C-alpha positions in Angstrom: 0.0 0.0 0.0 1.3 3.4 -0.9 1.4 5.8 2.0 1.8 9.5 1.3 4.3 11.0 3.6 4.9 14.6 4.7 8.4 15.1 6.2 8.9 18.6 7.7 12.5 19.3 8.3 13.8 15.8 7.4 16.9 14.8 9.4 19.7 13.2 7.4 20.2 10.0 9.4 16.4 9.3 9.3 16.4 9.6 5.5 19.5 7.5 5.1 18.1 4.8 7.2 14.7 5.0 5.4 16.3 4.7 2.0 19.1 2.3 2.6 17.6 -0.3 4.9 14.7 -2.7 4.7 11.2 -1.3 5.5 10.9 -3.8 8.4 13.1 -1.5 10.4 10.3 1.1 10.6 6.8 0.8 11.9 3.9 2.7 10.2 0.6 3.0 12.0 -2.4 4.5 10.3 -5.7 5.5 12.0 -8.8 6.9 10.4 -9.8 9.0 13.3 -9.5 12.8 12.9 -7.5 14.9 15.3 -9.1 18.2 16.4 -5.9 20.1 15.4 -5.3 18.6 11.9 -2.4 19.9 9.9 -0.3 20.5 13.0 2.7 18.3 13.7 2.7 17.0 17.2 5.6 15.2 19.0 4.9 12.7 21.8 7.7 11.3 23.8 7.9 7.6 24.4 9.3 7.6 27.9 10.2 3.9 28.0 12.3 4.1 24.8 13.4 7.7 24.8 12.0 8.2 21.4 9.8 10.7 19.7 6.9 10.0 17.4 5.7 12.8 15.1 2.1 12.7 13.9 0.9 14.4 10.8 -2.6 14.9 9.6 -2.9 13.9 6.0 -6.0 14.3 3.8 -6.5 11.3 1.5 -9.8 10.6 -0.3 -11.6 12.9 2.1 -10.5 11.0 5.2 -8.1 12.5 7.7 -5.5 10.0 8.7 -2.7 10.2 11.3 0.6 8.8 10.1 2.9 7.9 12.9 6.5 7.4 11.7 8.6 5.8 14.4 12.3 5.7 13.7 14.8 4.3 16.1 18.4 3.5 16.3 17.3 0.2 17.9 15.5 -0.6 14.7 18.8 -0.6 12.8 20.4 -3.1 15.1 17.6 -5.5 15.6 18.6 -7.8 12.8 22.3 -7.9 13.5 24.0 -11.0 14.7 26.4 -10.9 17.7 29.4 -11.1 15.4 28.1 -8.2 13.2 27.3 -6.1 16.3 30.9 -6.7 17.7 32.3 -5.8 14.2 30.4 -2.5 14.1 31.2 -1.6 17.7 34.9 -2.3 17.1 34.9 -0.1 14.0 33.1 2.7 15.8 35.4 2.6 18.9 38.5 2.6 16.7 37.1 5.4 14.5 36.4 7.9 17.2 39.8 7.2 18.7 41.3 8.3 15.4 42.7 4.9 14.3 43.5 5.2 10.6 42.9 1.4 9.9 39.4 1.6 11.4 38.7 4.7 9.3 39.8 3.0 6.1 37.7 -0.1 6.9 34.7 2.1 7.7 34.9 3.9 4.4 35.3 0.6 2.6 32.2 -0.6 4.3 30.1 2.4 3.3 31.4 2.2 -0.3 30.3 -1.5 -0.6 27.4 -2.3 -2.9 26.6 -5.5 -1.0 23.1 -5.3 0.5 24.1 -6.7 3.9 27.2 -4.5 4.1 25.0 -1.5 3.3 22.9 -2.3 6.3 26.0 -2.6 8.6 27.2 0.7 7.1 24.0 2.4 8.1 24.3 1.1 11.7 27.8 2.5 11.9 26.8 5.8 10.4 23.9 6.1 12.8 26.4 5.8 15.7 28.9 8.2 14.2 26.2 10.8 13.5 25.1 10.7 17.2 28.8 11.2 18.2 29.2 13.9 15.7 26.1 15.8 17.0 27.4 15.5 20.6 30.8 16.9 19.6 29.2 19.8 17.7 27.2 20.7 20.8 30.4 20.7 22.9 31.9 22.9 20.3 29.1 25.5 20.9 27.3 24.5 17.7 30.2 25.3 15.4 31.2 22.8 12.7 33.9 20.3 13.7 35.8 20.5 10.4 36.4 22.9 7.5 35.4 21.2 4.2 37.2 22.4 1.1 36.5 21.3 -2.5 39.5 21.5 -4.8 39.3 21.3 -8.5 41.1 22.2 -11.7 41.9 20.9 -15.2 44.5 18.1 -15.6 48.0 19.4 -15.3 47.0 22.3 -12.9 49.2 20.8 -10.2 46.5 19.7 -7.8 48.4 16.8 -6.3 51.6 18.8 -5.9 49.7 21.6 -4.3 47.9 19.3 -1.9 51.1 17.7 -0.8 52.8 21.0 0.0 49.6 22.5 1.5 48.9 19.4 3.6 52.4 19.3 5.0 52.1 22.9 6.0 48.8 22.3 7.8 50.0 19.2 9.7 53.1 21.1 10.8 50.7 23.7 12.3 48.9 21.1 14.3 45.9 20.3 12.0 44.7 16.8 11.0 44.0 16.6 7.3 42.0 14.2 5.3 42.2 14.1 1.5 39.3 12.4 -0.4 40.6 12.1 -3.9 37.9 11.0 -6.4 39.5 8.9 -9.2 37.7 8.4 -12.5 36.8 4.9 -13.4 37.1 3.5 -16.9 33.8 3.3 -18.8 35.2 0.3 -20.7 36.7 -1.9 -18.0 35.3 -0.3 -14.8 38.8 -0.1 -13.4 40.5 2.9 -11.8 44.2 3.8 -11.3 43.8 5.2 -7.8 47.2 6.8 -8.2 46.9 9.8 -5.9 49.0 8.3 -3.1 51.9 7.8 -5.6 51.8 11.5 -6.3 51.8 12.5 -2.6 54.5 10.3 -1.2 55.5 12.6 1.7 52.0 13.4 2.8 50.8 9.8 2.6 53.5 9.0 5.3 52.4 11.8 7.6 50.5 10.3 10.6 48.3 13.5 10.8 47.2 13.1 7.2 44.9 10.6 5.6 44.6 10.2 1.8 41.8 8.1 0.4 41.5 7.7 -3.4 38.0 6.4 -4.3 36.8 5.2 -7.7 33.7 6.8 -9.2 32.4 3.5 -10.6 30.7 5.5 -13.3 28.8 7.8 -11.0 27.4 10.8 -12.8 29.5 13.9 -12.0 32.5 12.0 -11.0 31.8 12.1 -7.3 31.5 8.8 -5.5 28.1 7.6 -4.2 29.3 7.8 -0.7 31.4 11.0 -0.6 29.1 12.6 2.0 29.4 9.5 4.2 33.2 9.5 3.9 33.3 13.1 5.0 31.3 12.3 8.1 33.5 9.4 9.0 36.7 11.5 8.6 35.2 14.2 10.9 34.2 11.5 13.4 37.9 10.3 13.4 39.0 13.8 14.4 40.2 15.3 11.1 39.5 19.0 11.2 40.3 19.8 7.5 38.7 17.8 4.7 40.0 18.3 1.2 37.9 16.8 -1.7 39.8 16.7 -4.9 37.6 16.3 -7.9 38.0 14.9 -11.4 39.0 17.5 -13.9 36.6 20.3 -14.8 33.0 19.2 -15.4 29.9 18.0 -13.7 31.8 16.8 -10.6 32.4 20.4 -9.4 28.7 21.1 -9.2 28.2 17.9 -7.1 31.2 18.7 -4.8 30.0 22.3 -4.3 26.9 20.9 -2.5 29.2 19.1 0.0 31.8 21.6 1.0 32.1 24.9 2.8 34.5 26.5 0.3 35.2 25.7 -3.3 38.7 26.4 -4.6 39.6 26.4 -8.3 43.3 25.7 -9.3 44.3 26.9 -12.8 47.6 26.4 -14.7 49.3 29.6 -16.0 49.1 28.8 -19.7 46.5 26.8 -21.6 45.2 29.0 -24.4 41.7 30.4 -24.5 41.7 30.1 -20.7 38.4 31.8 -20.1 36.6 29.7 -22.7 38.1 26.5 -21.4 36.4 26.7 -18.0 32.6 26.6 -17.7 31.1 29.8 -16.5 29.1 28.0 -13.8 32.3 26.6 -12.3 33.9 30.1 -12.1 30.7 31.3 -10.5 31.0 28.6 -7.8 34.6 29.4 -7.0 35.2 31.2 -3.7 38.9 31.3 -4.4 40.8 31.0 -7.7 44.5 30.1 -7.5 46.8 30.3 -10.5 49.4 27.6 -9.9 53.1 27.2 -11.0 53.8 30.9 -10.6 57.5 30.6 -10.6 60.4 30.9 -13.1 59.5 31.5 -16.7 55.8 31.1 -15.9 55.5 34.2 -13.6 54.5 36.5 -16.5 51.8 34.2 -17.9 50.5 33.6 -14.4 50.2 37.3 -13.8 48.3 37.6 -17.1 45.9 34.8 -16.2 45.4 36.4 -12.8 44.4 39.7 -14.4 42.0 38.0 -16.8 40.2 36.2 -14.1 40.0 39.2 -11.9 38.2 41.0 -14.8 36.0 37.9 -15.4 34.9 37.7 -11.8 33.7 41.3 -11.9 31.1 40.3 -14.5 29.7 37.4 -12.6 26.8 37.3 -10.2 27.6 37.6 -6.5 27.0 34.4 -4.5 27.6 35.9 -1.1 26.8 39.2 0.5 30.0 39.2 2.6 32.6 37.5 0.5 34.1 38.6 -2.8 36.0 35.8 -4.6 39.7 36.4 -4.9 42.3 35.5 -7.5 45.8 34.7 -6.2 49.1 33.3 -7.6 50.8 30.4 -5.9 53.8 28.1 -6.4 53.9 24.7 -4.7 57.5 24.3 -5.7 58.8 27.5 -4.1 55.9 27.8 -1.5 55.1 31.3 -2.6 51.6 32.4 -1.9 50.5 29.1 -0.2 50.5 30.5 3.4 48.7 33.6 2.2 46.1 31.3 0.5 45.5 29.6 3.8 45.0 33.0 5.4 42.3 33.8 2.8 40.6 30.5 3.5 40.5 31.1 7.2 39.2 34.6 6.6 36.4 33.1 4.5 35.5 30.5 7.1 35.4 33.2 9.9 33.2 35.6 7.9 30.8 32.8 6.8 30.5 31.5 10.4 30.0 34.9 11.9 27.3 35.8 9.4 25.4 32.5 9.6 25.8 31.8 5.9 27.9 28.7 6.6 25.2 27.2 8.8 22.5 28.0 6.3 24.7 26.5 3.5 25.2 23.2 5.4 21.5 22.9 6.0 20.8 23.4 2.3 23.4 20.8 1.5 21.5 18.3 3.8 18.4 18.9 1.5 20.5 18.2 -1.6 21.9 15.1 0.0 18.4 13.9 0.8 17.3 14.3 -2.8 20.4 12.6 -4.1 19.7 9.6 -1.9 16.0 9.5 -3.1 17.1 9.6 -6.8 19.6 6.8 -6.2 17.2 4.7 -4.3 14.3 5.1 -6.8 16.5 4.4 -9.8 17.9 1.3 -8.1 14.4 0.1 -7.2 13.3 0.7 -10.8 16.2 -1.2 -12.4 15.9 -4.2 -10.0 12.2 -4.6 -10.1 11.6 -8.1 -11.6 8.9 -7.0 -14.2 10.9 -4.0 -15.4 14.2 -6.0 -15.4 12.6 -8.6 -17.8 11.5 -5.9 -20.2 14.8 -3.9 -20.3 16.8 -6.2 -22.6 14.0 -6.5 -25.2 13.4 -2.7 -25.3 17.1 -2.0 -25.4 17.5 -4.2 -28.4 14.6 -2.5 -30.1 16.2 0.9 -29.5 19.5 -0.3 -30.8 17.9 -1.6 -34.0 15.9 1.6 -34.5 12.5 0.0 -34.4 11.6 1.9 -31.2 12.5 5.4 -30.2 14.3 5.9 -26.8 11.4 8.1 -25.6 8.7 5.5 -26.3 10.9 2.8 -24.7 11.4 4.9 -21.6 7.6 5.7 -21.4 6.8 2.0 -21.7 9.1 1.1 -18.9 7.9 3.9 -16.6 4.2 2.9 -17.2 5.1 -0.7 -16.5 6.7 0.4 -13.2 3.8 2.6 -12.2 1.2 -0.1 -12.9 2.9 -2.6 -10.7 4.0 -0.1 -8.0 
């Protein structure tokens, strides 16, 4: 039976649990009696369980129904065996103590596509989210980590910059996590995962953690579980999270919905520089850094800097308190890198003080929710037995030209709706 649901202010871990685990973990109770104050959400505490049940009045076919959605952390763990529970507890304990091996194993778990491992991952994430919330409260509501998205075309010197920048931060007492998204081959599905080979010194630093992850063909080049990996890294005590994206394309738009600050790295010479970068990506950039500004490339770097300063003046403002800056840096000589970090700290301070950072993170939770919904619905569509039987036949008709892609898609969607 389809039950319409109204979710005011959805919380991330509720949605993740709802979308990623079996429906048996949740209990839906429907009553046909009307409540005198229909339309008003009402929370009732369950004293014995320490839970809350929110009731909504929904109008369906002229009848008012009360939908009670009860979500519990206990519901996640009911189906776990003793061995699985010990495994999750061990990972969680090691993670919050900052053990790199447990962090690596936890990220591997959330990246898994195995159905049972997905359930275990949700149990772990539920525990980490609770810990994360407690730590933020102890931190007076301020974010535990500074999330920075880093992008640029191939050859911009991203890996060289991250290594120098990361070493500088760890020497200043920070803990740095680098989530490097590596493109997977469309042909073989394989991925090089070569970021650690380009950051040899940083990968040996005990206060830095580098995690290359394959995209597995995910649209936009961002892994399916990048948000979860960010949360796990923050739970392990890393206070600066760098997300390095694949080239310049759709991945930047996806990463911008996960980070506090978006930094664009550009090489000093490339020809038709302003045409080579999408306008939308320049608009998203909070800081533009022209790399390799040393030796013979200083003059071209200055020219590129001037061009981008002029270009940014023509673009729409994204923030009332921050004006994107264009700077020159050299990871080889170290010139400008410390000043770049000063600009990043200034950005963080201004955004926190104005409340824009908090609002931005809340908006990102909404985007994360819809991404999970899209992923879940598409997976449900593809794996439904009736639809799965029709897909090969319709694909063959589309390949031979006897059926248009639009008609094939309509037929599959109608089939799915009729059996839903």
